[in-house]
N, C-alpha and C positions, 0 to 999 in steps of 0.2 A: 271543604278545605282538602279532607284526603284525598278526592277525587284530582285535585289539582295538583297534589303532592304526588301521585301516582303518574301524571302527565309529565311531570317534570323528570323524575325518575326515569320513566320510559324513553324520554326525548334524550336525556345524558347518555343512558345506555344505549341506544342508537349510532349517537356521534361518536361515543368511544369505540362502538363497534366496525361504524365505517372507517373511522381512522386507522384504527390496528389493521383493517383489511385492505387498506389503502397500502399502510406501509406494507406489507406483505407481499402483495401484488409487485411492486417496486423492484423485490428481490429474485421473483421467479423470472425464469431461463425464457424469456418472451422477446417479442421483438419490443420497439418503441410504442407503434401504434396501438399494438395489441394491449399492452400494456395502458396507454391511454383510453381504449374503448374499454375496457373492465374498469378503471377507475369512475368513468363516466356513467356506466351503466351501476355501477355501485351506488354512485350518487343518487342517480334517479330511481332508484330501488330503496333508499333509504328515505327518501323524500317523501315516496309513494305510501310508506306505511304512516306517514305523518296526516297526509289526506289521500284517502283510498282512491275519491273517485277521480280527484285531477291526476294523481300518479298514474290510473289505469288509463286517463285519454292520452298521456304522456306516450305510455308503451303503444296504443293504439296509432298515434301518431307518427313515431318513428318505423314502426314492423316493416311498411313497404321499402325504406330507405336502404334496411340492414342486408335485403336482399343481396345487394352487391358486395357483399362480406362472405358470400356462404363458400365459397370455395376457398377462403382463406383456412389452414388447417392449424389446429389449435393441438397440441399435444402430440402424441402418436397412439391415441386410443380408438383405434376403428373409425380415422379419420374423421374426428371432432372437429367442427368448426362453429364459427360465431354465431351463426345462425340457431346452431341448435344452445349454443350457452344463451342466448337470447330468450329462446324459449323456456329454456331451465329455470331462469329468473323469472320468467312471468308463472310457471306453474308453481313457484314456489310461493309468489306472490296472492295467487290464486288461492293456494292452501290455507294460507294462513285467514285471507277474507272468509272465505267459505266455511272455515271451521268455527269463526267467531259470529256467521252469519247466515248459518244455513236455514234458519226461520223465514230469513226474507226473499228466499229464492222462491219465486213464482212461476217461472215458468220451467214447470217439472216434466210434462208430457213428452217434451222432444228431447228435453236432457236424458229421460230414463230410456227411451230408444236409441240413441245414442251410446248409452253405458252398456245396453245390448248387444248392441254392433260391436261395442269394444270389447267386451268381455270374448265374444268370440274369436274377435282377431288377437286376444293373448291366448286363448285356446291353440291357436293355429301355431304357437311357438313349440307346442309338441312334436310337430312334423316337419316343420321348418328345414331347410338344407342349410340357411346362412342365419341364425341367431342375431349379429350386430346389426343385418340390415333389418332385421324384422322388428329389433326393439326403435331402432332410430325411428321407422314409421310408427310403431305404437306411439313414442313420444311424443311425433308432430299430431297424431288423431287426437293425444290426451291434452296438447295446447289448444285445438280447435274446440273440444268440447270445456275445457275451461274457460274459452273466450266466450262461448253461449251462456255458460252458470254466472259469468261476472258481468257479463251485459244485463241478466234477469236479477240482479240482485244489488249493480250499484246506480244502475240508471233509475230512479223511482218517481222522475216529474216529467211532464213535458219539456220544462226548461233542459233538465238533464238530457233529455232524448235529441232535442235542438243541437245542444253543444256537441253530441257526438257526431250527428249527422256531419255537422261543420268540420269538425277534426278528422271524420272521412274524408270529405272532400278535398278538404288542404293538405291531407297527407301525400295526395298525389301530384302536388306541385313539385316538388323537388325532385322526384322520377321523371318529371316531364321536363323539368327545364335540362336534365343532363340528357333526356332524348333529345330537345331541341337541339343543343351542343353538338350530337352527333349528326344531325341533320343538315346542319350548317358546314360541319366540318367531314362530313361523309366517312365518319368513324362507327359506323352502326355494325350491324349484323350484315355481313356480305352473303348474298345469294341469289344466284341467277342473274345477276348483274342489278340488282337492287341493293339499297341499302338499309336495311331493316332496323327501325329504330327500337332500342328494349331498355334505355334508362339504365334504372338500378338493379332492374331483375337480371335472371340468368337465360332469359330465352325473350325474344319479341312477344311470341302468343303470351306469356304470364303479364307482360304489361298490359296488352290488349284488352285480357278478360280482366285486368284489375282497375283498368280506367272505367269499365264499362258501368262498374259501381258507383264510382265518382260522377261520373257523367248523369247517372240517373238521379241520383241525391241533389247535385247542381240545378238539372231542369227542375226539379221539385222544389228546392228553394225558390227558384226566379219564379215559378209559377205560383207559388203561394204566401210571397213577400208583398206588399205594396209596392205598386211600380212607381210609385214617388219617389221610394227610398231608394239613392244610389246602391245600396246592399243589392238589390235584386239583379241590378246591370254587372257586378260584378261577379256575381254567379252564372250567369250570361254567358259572361267573357270566358269563365272557366271551364263552362260547359262546352262552347266551340275551341276554345284551347285544345282542352283533354280529346276531344272528337279528332282535330286536326293531328295530334301526337298518334291515336288509333289507327287513323287512315294509312298513317306512314309506317306503319308495325307491318303493314302487309298482311294482317291475320284475317283469313276471310272469314271464317267461324265468327269471330266477332262484328265482322260487317253486319252479318246477316243478324246477328244476337241484336245488336243495336237497332237495326228496323225494325225487327219484331218488339222489341220494346216500345219504340214509338208507335207502332202501329196498335197496341195493346192500350198503352196509355191514353190515347189519340182515341179508341174507340169506346172507350169506358167515360173518359171525361173531356178531355182537350182537343177537340175537332179542329182548332187553327195549327195545332202543333202540329198535326199530319201534313197539314199544308205547307206550312213553314220549314219542314223537314224535307220534304219533297222537293220544295224548289231548292234548298242549300246544297242538298246531295246533289240534283241535277248540275248545277253550277259547279261544283267540285268536279263530278265526274267529267264533265267537258274540259277542265281546264289542266287535268292532269294524266298525262299519256300512259305513267309507268302506275296511276290507281286504277285506269280503264284495264290495261291489260289484266293487271293482278284479280282485278272484280270479276271479268269475263270469264276467267278460267273457271268461276264457280259451276260455270253453265255449259261448257263444251265437253267433249268428249276423248281428250286428249289423254291416252293409255302411257303416256309417261310422265303425266302429272303428278304431282302431289295426292290428289284424290285418288286416283286410279293406284297409286300404292299403297294409301290407306286400306282400300278394300282388299287387296292383295294379303295386306298385315292383319285387315279382320277374319280372313277365311283361316289363316295359319292358326291365329290364335287361340279361334273358338275350336281347331281340332284341338290344341293342347287341352284346353278347358275339359273337353270330353273325356281324360284319361283320369281326372281327378274331378269330376263334376259337382258332388257335393259339399268337400270339404277344401279344395283348391291347393296351391303349393306351400302356402304361408304368407302371411302380412307382409307386405314390402317386398315382394320378391318379383312380381310381375316381369319387370325388365329383364332379371336373370334368367328365367324362363325363357324367354323368348329368344336372347343371345345365346342359351344353350342350344337351342334347336332350330335357329334360322341361320342361314349363311351371314355373316356379318355385312356381306357385299351389297347386299337386300338393303341397306339402310339403317336407319335408327331403330333402336331396340325398346322405345318407349311405347306404351299399347297406343296412344292418341285415339282412346275411347275409355271413360272413366268407367262402364260398366262391363265391359272385356276384364280392364285392369282389376276390377273386384271380383269376377267370376274367376278367374286365375289364380288371387292370393287368395280368397276366401270361401269361393265356391258358390253354390247355388243361395248358400245360406247367408254370406254375406251380402251377395247383390239383391237378395229378397229384402233383409233388414234395409239398406242403403234406399230400395226403391219405395220401401212403406214409410220411411222417413221423408221422401218428397213428397209422395202423395198428402200424407199428415202435415206439411209443411204449407202446400198449396191449397189444400181445402182450410185450413187457417186461416190464411191472408184471407180468401173469400169469407169467410164466417165473418171475420172480423170486420171485414168492407161492410159486410150486410148488418150488421148489429151496433157496429161504432156510430156514436150519434155526434162525436168532437168531429168537426169538419176537417181540420188538417190533418187529424189520424187517419179518418178514413180514408183520405187522399194518398197518405204514404202507404198506406196498404193495396191500393193498387198499384203504384210504383215498384213497391217490392214484390207483388205477384207477378207483374210483368218480366222484372229482372229474375227471378225464379227459372219463372219460364223458359225463357232466354238460355239462362246459363245450363239447366239442366237438359235442355234440346241441343245446346254447344257442346255436351261433351260427351253426346254420340262419336263425336269428331277430333275431340282435343283433350289433353291430360289437365283439366280445370282442377281435379281434387287435388293436383300436387301445388298448385298455385296458393300457396300458405298464406301469403299477404291476403289475400281475396278471402280465403275461409274464416281468417280472423275476423275480417271486419264483418263481412256477411253475417257471421252467427252470431256476432256480438250485437248487432242491430237486430238481428231475429230476437233473440233474446230480451232487449232493451225493448223494442218495441210492442211485445207479447205480454210482457210484463205491465210495463206501463196501462196499455188497456185491460190487463185484467183489474184494475184499481178502479173499480166502478163507483162514481158517486151515487149516493140516494137520496134523492130529495124527498123531505119530509113533507110539503105541501104543493100545490098547483103553482107558487109562486116561483117556485126553487125551480120547477121544472121547465118554467117560462126562460129563468134566468139562464140555464143550461141550453135550451134551444138559442138565445140570443148569442150565448159565449161560442156555439158552434160556428155561428154565421163571423163573429168577429174574427174567429181563430183561420178561416179561411183566408182571409185576406192581411192576416198579421205577417 
């Protein structure tokens, strides 16, 4: 009775607080669309406190969509934008959950390594020449760490993990539909005579690498669901649709990453996938001249192309690293360092290499910590693949291992660490997957061992 009364009082307090906050928002000096966004976010946040897991899944579903609002300024405080506000709500939500459920946090090794990386980034504030930008980047890193922690805390069962996987797949649909509209209306990102699709993201490359995650998971669902179920073919369609959109982002690094994912998954488990993917790729390659031209530039030696431009950028960038090799210049400042030292006529100031970015911002310390994080992550995928007895969980370790290898190799040529939507979803899934697998069922007798083996067989086709 007392628990029920406390629950009602808590619910009443939340409703009162939400209504009061919405009333205050109506009188703030923002435009109508900003007020509407705040009120919707407030409603989601309030409902999330009543059902943590579903609220968290809603946050995950909406995250790729709000990237289109990144450049809409709010207030006049250091260029604060809606994306940052969304991350702030996410951080508050995470703190409330983690304070009350820290004992349930099961994926601590990777989390602690992230926290060490974060602590060094915080220390870089002591010598940063732009505190505002550094704090913004720290807030973004914090949101990624919270994603990992929430995934490891809230996702507790196979069923929860399946829901998270499907939410991540479906979260790519709206950005892809916007990209499809850009395809038919020729309203994408114009570059060298081609119409690059970017959907709700701020750049085509960000959409492309985000779609890698959704394509990988859609393929996983299709290959592990009974083919007699319509659901299997829905996810097959989504995998093809997202691949089509990815193709017309014209992001060559993502092309190679997708091919590597398919190659690794095929070599581990699904040989037929290799043949099917090769045929689909060949058909698409022959049917699209613009795709042929873009793909072929990966292998030609054009000194005026973006690949040659990247090599010149890397050469200059690493010369700046040598000036502060251990500590770097401060978190979040790689672009400013390049802009200050390189002629603006030479092109964009983004590093286009995550490892060079980290070396510029946090020196060899940040680069070493991040590299160690990647190595431990990949080793843990292989470890769980070897030890896991539940078939479906064993298979997803293959897919996540392949995705991780592809993403971190592609990071040598792009700004993948800056793709916050991808980082949120990837690390949430990592935390959830490892946490679910850490719950080992200990059978008491041989009959239960047999039951577990049978369960593993059933999960492979469920």
